[in-house]
Each structure stands twice: as structure tokens, then as C-alpha cells.
Phi, psi and omega in degrees: 000127178272128178279156180296131181261155176294154177280354179294131184301326183265003182291144178294153178260113181273146174230121187247150173251114185238132181292129180291330185290323185218008177065024176289135176278114184264327182202144173226129177249130181254125181245140169282149183305130178085353182276146178265343179243142179288148176266341179217140178229128177251129179233137176235102184294140181303323181297340181256020179265147175229144175270118182223124176056034179081008179238147174262119185234145179280146173252355176214132180227137177246130180241122176251120176256106185284340177285314182270354182057049179233156173228137182232135174252128178249122177248131182247118183260329182235128182230133173235122179264126180055051177290154177290122179230137177288133181301333182292343176298337185249019176289160180302319182290323179292319179292320179296327180280351180054044178292142177291149178272121181290135179255123177286142181243000000 
């Protein structure tokens, strides 16, 4: 399944592997325009998925950057699905200021 790409000419083109049974995103490969090999690969192993609030979400994500020759493991310990957030958090000025998003506990 090809994910929607940005209209920006230099934006990477993502290609995703999504599970038909529950729509979990298992892998995303990012390609530079015209490239036959991905420069970045994101993997979310099925064993690290949790069902929360009717959604299947990863608790561990592995990112391989083939350009920089790096690998990153992302572990997610706390997940909130559809938390109440004020719309002003996403205004142009708030995003430009890079304000942290407050997490309700």
C-alpha cells in the first residue's frame, strides 16, 4: 500500500506494509525520488503491538537509516488514544514555538 506523499518535490516517497486484519502499520520504506532502494526503513514488530482503545499500536519501533548507517530503537511505555487536546496546541504560532504538548495523567 502506498501512503500519501507530500506534494513537495523533494519529499521522500513512503511505501507501507499494513496488516489487512487490523490495519497495523508493520513497515514503512522511504524512497528518494527515482531511487530503487529505500534510504530509511521503519519496522514495528507484531510481537510489540498492543490493542488500546480499539486501535493496534506499536510499543517498539525500529528505524534503520541506510544513508547515515544508523539504527534507532524506539520504546513506547505510555500510550493515550484520543486524549483531550486543546485545538490551540496546533495553531501555527504554537507549532512554530515548538511548545510541548501537556499530557494529562
